[in-house]
N, C-alpha and C positions, 0 to 999 in steps of 0.2 A: 735250672732254666724258669721253673714255675714261679720262684722267687723273684726273678728279673721281670716277669710279667706282671706279678701283681705289684711291682714296684713302680713299673710304666703306668699302670692303672691308676694309682694314687692321682687324687685330683688335690693339688698344692694350693690351688685358688680356692679351696672349701672353707666356709665359714671357722672350722674346727681349725685352721692352720694359722689364721689370722693372730690370734695373741703371740703363738710362739714367734712369728716373723717379726713382730713388735718388739719382742723381748729380745730377739738377738740385735735388730739394729739399735735398740737402745743399749745395749751392754757395748757392742762396736762403738757406740759415740762416747760411752763413759770411758773405755779405755783410751779410745783417742784424745779424750778430753785431759787426761792426766799425761799421755805421753806428750803431749803438745807443749807441756813446761819445758820439756827437755830440749826444745830446738830454740834455737837462738845463739846472740854471740858469746854468753856467758855459761858457762858448762854447770849445771845445777843437777844433782841428783834426785831421784824420785823421791828417797827418803827426806832430803833435805825440805823439798816442797811440802812433804807431809807434815813435817815438825813445825815448817815455818807457821801453816795455817792452823797446826794443832795448839801452838803457843799462844794463840788468842784465846783459848780456853783452858787449858791445862798449864800447869807450871813446868816447862822446860828449859833446862838451861842452853842459852844460846852459844851455839858453836859457829855460827854462819857471820858472815858479814853483814853490817847494816846494808851493803849495795844490794845483796843477794834477795834481801827481803822486799827491797823497793823493787826490783826487778821483778819478783814473782806476783807481790800484790797489786802494784800500781801500774805495771807494763804488761806481762804476760797474762794476768788473769782477766782484765777487761778485754784484751784483745782476743783471746779465746772465747770467753763468753759472748763477745759481739759476733764474732764468725758465726757461731752457732745459731745466734738469734737471729741474725739478718739472712743467713742461709736458709733456714726454715721458714721465715716471714715471706722473703720472695717467691719460694715453693709454693708455700699454701695459696699467695695470691695468683700465682700463674696458674694453679689447679682450679681456683674458684673461677677466674676468667673463663678459662678452657670449658669449664662445665657450664656458664652461664650463656656463652656465646656460641656452645657446642662447635668450638673452632680449635682445632689441634694447634694453629699457629699462634694463638692468643698468649699474650705475655703480660705481666706486672705494668708495663709501660704504654699499653695499647690504649689508654686514653689520655696520652702525652704528660704523666706525673715526671719521669726523667727530665723530658724537654724543659717543663716548668721549674724543676729544681735545679737544674744546670743554669738556666737563666738568672735563678734568684740567687746561686751562689755565686756566680760571677759578677753580678749587679754589686752584691756586698762587697766582693774583693776588691773592686775599683774603686769602691768608695772607703777604704781603708778600716773594713771591721773586723773585729776580732774572731777568732774561731767560733764563739757562740752566737755572733752575729751573723756568720756566713750559715751556720746550720739553721738559724730560725729563719733566715730569708728564704734557702732553699725548701724549708719545709711550708711556709705560707705560700710561695710560688707553685711547688708542687700541688698542693690543695686547690689552688685557683686554676691550674690547668683542668683538673678533673670537673671542678663545679662549672667551669666556662663549656666543657665538653658535653657536661648532662645538660646543661641549658640549652645549647644547640639541638641535642637530641629532643628534649622536651617541646622545644617551639616549633621545630620543623619537621619532626619525625613522630612524636606522641612516644608509642613503646617500642618503637623500632630499633632492634639493635643494630640494623646494618648503619642507620643514621647516628646511632651514639659512637660506632666503629670510625665513621667516617668524621665525626665532631672530634674523636681523639686525634685522628690524621691530621685535621686541620689546626687544631691546637699545638699539636707538637710540631707541625712546620712553622708555626707563627712563633712560637717561641725559640724555635732553632734558628730563625732569622733573626731575632732580637739577640740571641747569644752570640750571632757571627758578628753583629755590629759591634758589641761590645768587646768580643775578641779584637776587632779592628783596632779599635779607639785605646785598649789597655796598653800599659807600659809594658815594651818588649823585654827588659831586664827582669822585671818582678814578678809583674801582675799576670801576663798572659802565660809564663810556664806554671804559675800556681793555678790556674784555671785549666790550663790542658791536664796537669797533673790529678788535680780534683776530679776532672769528668771521666778520667779513667780508672778510678775507684781506689781507695786503700784504706786499710785499718790500722794504719801506723799511729795514726793520733787518737784514735779510740781510748777514754778512759773511763773509770768507774760512773763518773756522771752521766756518760752516754749510755751505759748500761741502764742508769736509773730512767732515762729519759726513755728508752727501746722497751724496757718492761711493761710501763703501763699501757702503751700503743698496741703491744704484741697481745696481752693478757685481754684486755677487750676485745680487739678483733679476734682473736681465736674463740673467744666466750660465744661472742654472737654467731659466729660460723657453725661453732659445734651446737649450739642451742637451735639454730634452724637447719642442721644438718638432714634431716627428714623432708623438710620442706626443698631444700635445695636438690635432692635425690628426686623428688617428686616433678621438680621444674625441669630437671634435665630429660625428661620423658616427653617432656612439649607443654605449652602454656595452657592447651585446652583441657589436657590430661590433669594438669596440676590444679585446675579449677574446679574440676568436678570431684576433687580429693578434698577440696576445700581450703586450699593453699590462698593465700593473699600473696598473688604474683609479683604486684608492684611493690610490696614490702618486701619480699624476699629480694629483689632486685636491688633494691636500696641498700638493705642489710650485705649483700655481695660487694657491691660496689664501695661503699663506707667502709667496710673493714679491710678490704683488700687495698682501697686507697691509702686509708692511715699505716697500715703495715709498710707498704711500700714507700710512702715519702718518709717514713721516720728512718727506714732504711737508708734510703738515697741522700737523706740528709746527712747522716751520721759518717756513711763512707764512701759517697760519690755514688757514680753509676756502675752497677754491676749487671752485665748482660748474662743471658743464655740460661741462667740457673732455673728462673721461673718458667722458661719454655721447655727445658730438656727435662728436668728432675720430674715434674708431674706424670711424664709418659712413663719413666721408668717406673713410678710408683704404680700406674695402671697396670703393669707388665706384672708387678708383684701379687698385687691385690685386687686385680679386676677394677670394674667402672664404679663401684660404690664411693659415693663422695666422702662419707662419714669416716670409711676407711683411707682414703687418699689423703685426706689431710693430716691425718697422723703419720703416716708412711711418708709423705712429702717432707712433712717437717723434719723428721728425724734423716732423710736421706739429703736434704738441703743442707741442713746442719753438717751432717759428715762430709759432704762435699765440700763447701766452703771452708771449712778449718782445714781440711785436707791440702786447699790451695793455699790458704795462709800459712800453713807450715813450710811449703816449698818456699815461698817467697822469705820467709824468717830466716830458713837455712840458706838461702843464698848470700855468702858474705858480701859486704861492700856495694850492693846495688838492690834499689828499692823497687822491686818490680809492680808495676800497677796490677792491681787485682782483677780489673777488667779485661787485661790483657790476657792473663792465664785462663780465665774462665772460658774465653771466647776459643783459644788454642785447644782448650780441651772440649768445649762443649759443640762445637761445631761438628767435629768427626762422629762424635758420640750420637749426634742428632741425625748426622747423615745416616748411621747404622739403624736408627730407629725409623727412617722414611720405608724401608720395607714393611715395617709393621703398619704404618700410616697407610700405605697402598693397598694394604689388605682391608682398610676400613678401620674408622676410630668410634670408639662409642663411650 
């Protein structure tokens, strides 16, 4: 009985438990990474996967078909990596925006990124662009949407977060209207289905080039956020308190918006619109490690990557049907968020 009482009195949100939690999440992600190579139409053993990668370094006699090597290196590997990177990026972006706006409902597309990117991709599709052109157009218009929202906030609201959010809503609605126009004039045989499928999200077309595009955007953004993590922690207590601590509030705001936007727009350009991850995962991270931003971004990245990789594995495991990524994240994310509402009612910090 005494042992049980001692166990109940343990504070699992203590600073001492944080490294262990990160280690456990990291190990779970690594295990899922390797298991994910086993999912798909081709049956490949984990030993074969290891040998295929090891053959690039060591001299291993090839006992597998060339097709299997192609599937592992060119199909499954980039898709698995992109699932981790995109899931982590969207989760960290959501956590950053929620901390900046002190709003539990903030998500990566709060400033109109998804709407702008969706319009850009659709515009490229009806003009016959290739996959690279579609991604580039989505990236450019996604960035443009945030720049316009930020400009609206600066012109009409100064430093007001409320005006910035309203600017995002206005920009999102505007690009949403433009997207509707494009869908109206698009060819119903080929262009409209392609636009619709892209808007629902998918990693099926991801390749190693996409990984090379995603990595720099993610590394730069995460490095900036981690570098300013203590300033962001101070800002979460209030602008006045942060200024008395010597924090350059405007610079921190720009860092958060720029970094989160870069990660989000890179993710959307590569795999389309994937909702709920950036909204739900940060709340789960707070439950695990508390309200410290420097801890939340690490745990959010690991949880987001794990979650999206699980979702994509489910999709790859369904034979004959390519279920849109955004559909499954919504189906799973919505009931999870409903469960989290009980915590939000008690207060959010």
